[in-house]
C-alpha positions in Angstrom: 83.6 51.9 87.3 80.4 52.5 89.3 80.5 53.0 93.1 79.0 50.1 95.1 76.9 50.8 98.2 79.0 50.9 101.4 77.5 47.7 102.7 78.2 45.7 99.6 81.6 44.3 100.6 80.4 43.4 104.1 77.3 41.8 102.6 79.4 39.8 100.1 81.8 38.5 102.7 79.0 37.7 105.1 77.3 35.9 102.3 80.4 33.8 101.6 80.5 32.8 105.3 76.8 32.0 105.3 77.1 29.9 102.2 79.9 27.9 103.9 77.7 27.5 107.0 74.7 26.2 105.0 76.9 23.8 103.0 78.3 22.5 106.3 74.9 21.9 107.7 73.7 20.2 104.6 76.8 18.0 104.5 76.4 17.1 108.2 72.8 16.0 107.6 74.0 13.7 104.8 76.6 12.0 106.9 75.3 8.8 108.7 75.6 9.3 112.5 77.8 6.3 112.9 80.2 7.6 110.1 80.7 11.2 111.3 84.0 10.3 113.1 85.1 7.4 111.0 88.7 7.6 110.0 90.1 6.0 106.8 92.8 3.5 107.6 94.5 3.3 104.2 97.9 4.8 103.6 97.7 8.2 101.9 94.2 9.0 103.0 93.1 11.9 105.3 94.0 11.1 108.9 91.0 13.0 110.3 87.4 12.1 110.1 84.8 14.1 108.1 83.3 15.2 111.4 86.6 16.5 112.7 87.3 18.4 109.5 83.9 19.9 109.5 84.4 21.0 113.1 87.8 22.5 112.2 86.2 24.5 109.4 83.7 26.0 111.9 86.5 26.5 114.5 88.5 28.6 112.0 85.5 30.9 111.7 85.0 31.0 115.5 88.7 31.8 116.1 88.7 34.6 113.6 85.6 36.3 115.0 86.8 35.8 118.6 90.0 37.5 117.5 88.3 40.4 115.7 85.7 41.2 118.3 87.4 40.3 121.6 91.1 39.9 120.7 91.0 36.3 121.7 92.9 34.4 119.0 93.0 31.1 120.9 92.3 28.0 118.9 88.9 26.6 120.1 90.6 23.2 120.2 89.5 22.2 123.7 85.7 22.6 123.2 85.7 21.2 119.6 87.1 17.8 120.3 85.0 14.8 119.2 84.6 14.0 122.8 82.9 17.3 123.4 81.0 17.4 120.1 80.1 13.7 120.0 77.3 13.6 117.5 75.2 15.3 114.9 73.1 17.3 117.3 76.1 18.7 119.2 77.9 19.5 116.0 74.8 21.2 114.6 74.5 23.3 117.8 78.2 24.2 117.5 77.7 25.3 113.9 74.8 27.5 115.1 77.0 29.1 117.8 79.7 29.8 115.3 77.1 31.4 112.9 75.9 33.6 115.8 79.5 34.7 116.6 80.0 35.5 112.9 76.7 37.5 112.6 77.6 39.4 115.8 81.0 40.0 114.4 79.7 41.5 111.2 77.5 43.8 113.2 80.7 45.0 114.8 81.6 46.7 111.4 79.7 50.0 110.9 80.7 50.2 107.2 83.0 48.7 104.6 85.8 51.1 105.5 86.3 49.3 108.8 87.3 46.2 106.9 90.5 47.9 106.0 91.4 48.8 109.6 94.6 47.1 110.9 94.3 44.9 114.0 96.8 42.7 115.8 96.0 39.3 114.3 97.3 37.8 116.6 100.9 38.9 116.3 101.2 41.5 113.6 98.9 44.2 112.3 96.7 42.9 109.5 93.8 44.4 107.7 90.5 42.8 108.8 89.6 42.1 105.2 92.7 40.0 104.8 91.9 38.0 107.9 88.3 37.4 106.7 89.4 36.3 103.2 92.1 34.0 104.7 89.5 32.5 107.1 87.0 31.8 104.3 89.7 30.1 102.4 90.9 28.0 105.3 87.4 27.0 106.4 86.4 26.1 102.9 89.6 24.0 102.6 88.7 22.0 105.8 85.1 21.6 104.5 86.4 20.3 101.2 88.7 17.8 103.0 85.7 16.6 105.0 83.7 16.0 101.8 86.7 14.2 100.3 87.0 12.0 103.4 83.3 11.1 103.3 83.6 10.2 99.6 86.0 7.4 100.6 83.2 5.5 102.4 79.9 6.9 101.2 78.2 7.7 97.9 78.3 11.4 98.8 79.3 13.9 96.1 80.5 17.3 96.9 77.9 20.1 96.8 79.6 23.4 96.2 76.5 25.4 95.7 
């Protein structure tokens, strides 16, 4: 099996986060402003709005990179409430802040070997790569839920590109 360049794993993971970010921005632009925080009322449907779920997706990324770079594993719940991020512009700005935190976080890794370093995350030692993969999964799950919620009220189809 050929050896890959040292930066290939970091580039791949960063690319996965960037793809998530771009999908989130595209999805946000497709949501009508007055439906961003609409919640379905029917039994069995998601209890959160598409906007709340999109914010939770970004918050998962923010929490991870805050934990990796500053050991602050706090959930960014307080500043990601719909009252704080009340519309498209505020959510777009927040997504940009999360993107910057992620880009700065990846700059924190000198090479791919650092992805295998153990860090307290937040309670037990965990390899950084495991934390990153789990975050991509969790954030993509929230994003998928947001798209599913929007489909209940809008002719929006998921865009997983």
